[in-house]
N, C-alpha and C positions, 0 to 999 in steps of 0.2 A: 884424728878421725873429727870431725866438726862435731860436735852435738846436737840431737835432734829436739826439733819438738813439736809436742802433740797438734797437728794439725794447725787451724788458725786460732782455734777455740770458738763457742759457741759466742761469746762477746763481736766480733768482728761482723758474723750473720745477720749482725742487726742494725746494719750497716752505722755503727758508730752510737746508736740510743743507748742511753741511761733511764730508760723508762722504770720506774719503780711507782706501784701501784697499791694501794691501801684500802680499807672496806670503805662502804661510806660515811660520809659524815654533812651535816645537814647546815646549809650556807645563815651566817648569821649577819647583823649589821655592824657597820662598825663601831667604834672600835672592837677588834677582834678579839676576844680572850684566848688564850693559848687551848685549843680542843684539847678534851679526856682522852685518852686510850681508844681507839675504836672498838667495838664490840660487836657479837653477834647473837642475837638471841637464839637459846636454841629452841630449835621445834621439832614436833613428832616427824620420824621419818618417813610421814606420807604427805609431806608439807613441802616445797619449794622454798630452797634458803637463797633469796635474790642478796646478791654482792653487785653492789655497785662502785666501783673503782671512781674517787678522785682524783682527774687528771689536770696540769695545767694545761694551757693552750699548747703550749710548745712542746707538752710531753704527749699530745694527742698526735701529733704526726703520723701518718703510717700505721693508727694504732684502730683494728676495729673492737666490735663486741661481737661477739656471734653463737650461736647459738645453739649450745653441747650436741644436739640433736642433728642437729645439721653437719656434725663432724664425725670422719670416720678414722677410725688407726691408718699409722705408715704401713703401709703391706709388706714394707721393705724394713718394719722392725725389727734387728736380730736380736735383739731380747726375748727371748719366750717366756721364763718365769718373772712375774712381780710378785715381789717378797710384801706377804700383808700385813703384815707389823708395820714397815717401812710407811706403806700406802695409809694404816691409821695415823700415822706421826704427821702423815704429811695433811690427813684429812681437818686433824688436831688445829694444826697451824694455819692454815685455812680459815679456821670457823674464828680463827683470832684473829690473826692479821690479813685475812683476805689472800688475794692471789699476788706474787710481790711478782712474777716474773711474767710476760705474754708470751702463749708459746707461738710457734711458727704452724705458718698452714697453709696449703696451694688451692687454688681451686677448682675445682673437676664441675664435670657436667649434671652431678647429683648433689653437691654441695660446696664443703670442704673435704681435704684431706692432710691429716697431720702430716707435717717435716720432724717435730722435735718437740718435747714437754708432755708427752705420754701420760706422764705418772698424775701432773698435775689435769689432766682432761678426766683420768681416769677418778683420781680424787671428786672433782669436780661434778662427776656425775654420780658417785655415789652418794654425794651432798646434796641432790637437788637442783643444782645451781644452774641457772636458766642462760647464762650466757657469760662470759667468759672474756679474757681480754686477748686475741690473738693479734699478730703481723702477719698479711697475707705479701707471699712473695713468689716471683715464677721459678718455679722449682721443676728441672726434668728428674727423671729416676733416679740417676747415677748421684746426683747430688742430695735425691733425698737420700738414696742408702747412706752416702758417704757423710752428712749432717749427722742421720742417728747414729750409726757407728760411732763417731767423734763425739757427741752426746754422751753416747753411755762406756766408754772406755774414758772420760776424763772423770765420770763418776765413779768407774771402777764396780760399775753393776751388772758387767758380761762376765759368766763364768766360762772359763778354757774354750769350753764346746760350743760354747753360742758364738766368742770370737773368730774360733777356726771357723765357722758354718760363713759369719759372716764376710769376713776375708775372702775365702772359697768363690762365694756368689759376687762377689765386687769382681774377684778376677774373670771367673766365667761369664757373667753374665755381660759384663762390658770387656771382653777381651782387653783384659791387662796381667802384664806379668808381676809376679813378686817385686821386683824393684820397684815398680809403679803403684803398688797398694801402699808399697813401705813410703813411698816418698806423701803420698795423699794422708795418710795417717800419722807420719812425723816416726818413724820406727824403724828400726834396723830392719835390711834382706830376711837376716838370717829366722828373724824373730818370727814375719808372716811366716815362713815355711816350715820352722818347727810347730807351728798353733796346726797349720793345713795339716800338719803328718797325723796330729792325733786322726783325725778322718777315719784312720786307716785302719784303726783300732777297733776291734768289734765292736755291736751297738752296748752291749752289757755294760762295757769297760767305758764307754763315752758318757755310759748315765752314771757310772762310778764318778767321776770326773765330775760331770755336774751338780752332780749330789754333793761335790766337795767331800765324799769317802776316802778316796784316794788325789792325789795333788800332780800337779803337770809334770812333774820328778819323774813321779811312778809312770806315769803314762809313757812319759818319754822313755826310762827303762822298759817298759812291758813290749814295747817299738821292736825291739832286738831279737824279739823271742818268736822264733817260727813256728813254734809247736801250740796248736792252741790249745790242749791238755795243761801242757806245761805250764799256757799263761795263766788259766783258770786255777792252776793249784797255787800259785803265785798271787792274783788275787783276791784269792781266802786268806793267803797267810795276811796279806799285807792287813788287809780287814780284820781279821782275829786273833795278830799277834802282834799289829800297829808297828811294823817293819818299817824302816826309816829309808830314806832313797838310797844312804852309802851301802847299807847293809843290804840293799837290792840289787844293788851293782855287784856285789860281792858274790852273792847267791848266783846270781846269771852269769859272773865270768868262772865261776868254779863249776859249775855243771856243762860248760860249752866244752866240746871236749878239743883238746890240744891237737891243732891239724900243721901240715910241715910248712903252710904258712906261716902261724902263731912262730914256730920254732924260730923261724926266719929271721922274723919281726924282731925275737929278743936277744938276736945276736948282730942284728942291722948296725948298720956302721953309724955311729953319734953324727955325722956328718950330715948322710941321710935325713936321718929322725927329725935336724934343726932344718931340711929343706922343705920336707912334707907337713912341720908347721908351719911355716910361710907360706907355703901352700893353701894350707887349709883356712888359715885368715884370709888370705886374698881371695881364694874362692869362696867361701862360706861353708863347705860340704868337708865328707871325709876324704882323706887324698891319701894314696899308698904307691909309694915306688920300692921297687924290687929289681937288683942288681945281680946279677949272675954273670960274674968277672966281665966283659967288654960289652956285655949287655943288659938288656931288664928293661922293665914298661914300668909305667904310670898311669892309674886306675883314678879317677874321679867318679864319684859316686852322685846319682841326681836321681830326687823324688820323687817328681814331673815332670809336666812337658815343657811348664814355662821357667822350672827349676832348667832344664835340659838348655831352654831358648836363651836363658840369663846366663850361662857356662860361655854357650856358645857366642853369648858379646863381648862376655871378659876376654876371652881367645883372641877375638878380632874378627871372627869369620861372618 
């Protein structure tokens, strides 16, 4: 299997530009002595910090300076929670070195809408910076969501539930299969399916995943628990007793009553087990082969309409 890379990366979205911006430095007559490190004086919070980046003629190609108040957030932004401590660190960095990378925006009837760079925009807004460097692109709704998603995935800023919601929105809004989503963001199809399945969990469990109280591994185990009361009992044990994923798997397996199917699986022919593994890898889902003398059946599980369509395509139908 060929290793996959994560999307195109944001550097390719800037049309190959390597724009680097720093805070203002006044012009000096030749010869020019080495400039001292740029500094921005601290100002009261009710005053505006003016950051006037210095750029060369070549670097200004495609670059604009847009009033912060004329820019609105990306409505397709998959990230819902912005870490305040991280945002404060970015504000301190901007105070010291300025805005080093322009945001990407698109033109709207009321001004501009962010495509990427919402943290920089938020930090600039808090600092009461008048204008920020931006690159204006013609971007449709699909690209808005894709670019914002790729930006956040590359930074690893999205929690599992935010990623799951973003993948689901990308699929439902633009009628994309899990395979097509995977190709766009540079991940395996099974990874996309596993994330989206998290949204089948009760809202209370999803919130715990978002907070990081339980891991995605715990959440995937809980998906196999059909009884709601039992599920929440296990959730409390994870939080209170610090159950590991392996321990949780053992508890769930132990509490499930053995069925005739389970007994059959225990004595299943090794050859059939090997076939199940091979088919599982091919289709990226659970496969069960049951043999009754000269007859039998193959069960292929799917978890959504998109997943069903993907399996049909693999079957060549």
